[in-house]
N, C-alpha and C positions, 0 to 999 in steps of 0.2 A: 504494500499500500504506500501511497505517497506520503511524504512527511508534511505536506502542505494541507492535509485534510484534518480538520480539528472539530471538536464539539465542546460545549461548555457544561461544566459540572461544579456545583458548589462544594467548598471544603466543609466537611462535617464538623470540623474543629472550630474554625473561625467564621464560617459562613460566606467567605468571599467566593465570587464566581471565578472559576479558573478556566483557561483555554487549554485543552489537553488533546494531544495527537491521538487519532483513532488507533494508531499502531500500539498504543499503550493500554488499550482496553483489556481488562482482566488482570492487569499488572498492578503492583503496589507503586503508588506515586506519593510524592510529598508536596505540600502546599509551599509555594515560594514566599508566602507572607508570614505564616506562623510555624511552618515546619512540620505541621501535623501529617501523619502518613495515613493513607486509605487506599482502597482498591478502586481503580478507574472503572467505572460502570456507566452504562447508558440505560436509563429506566425504560425507554421505548423498546430497546432490544430485549430486556429482561421480560417485559410484558408480553411480547410476541412469543417468546419461548415458553412462558407459563401458560398462555392461552393454548399453545399447541399441545403441551402435556395434559392440560385439563381436557381438551377435546378428545385426545387419544384415550385417556381414562374413562371418559364418558362413552366412547365408542366400545371400549372393551366391556364396560358394564352393561351396556345395551345388548351387546352380543351374548353375554352371559345370561341376562334375563330372558332373551328370546330363546336360547337353548333350554333354559329351565322350563319355560312355558310349553315348548314343543315336547319336552320329556313328559311333563304333567298331563298334557293332552293325550299323548300316546298311552300312558299308564291308564288314564281314565277310559279310553276306548277299549283297551285290553280287558279292563275290569267289566265293562258293559257286555262285551262280547262273551266273556266267561259266564256272566249271569244269564245271558240269553241262552247259552248252550245248556247250562244247568236246568233252566226252565224247560227247554225243548225236550230234554232227556226225561224229565219227570212227567211231562204231559203224555208222552208216547207210551 
């Protein structure tokens, strides 16, 4: 990535807005004003990642619920068929 691409992040220690090169994202950086150290992050990128994780978890949960519902329906149908067979054998 180019060194000329920057974003702005506030220092969590002193609150000053800092211009940080995107190549430093995820790394530990230090405020030029107070010397406080923190990890260079971009909230917008974190939100996208979190949204993707949540969507994936929801998709997995939906798939699990659909599988459980299909299994339950199958078991119910088998039970009904078994009862019908028992009734048919008793009537004959």
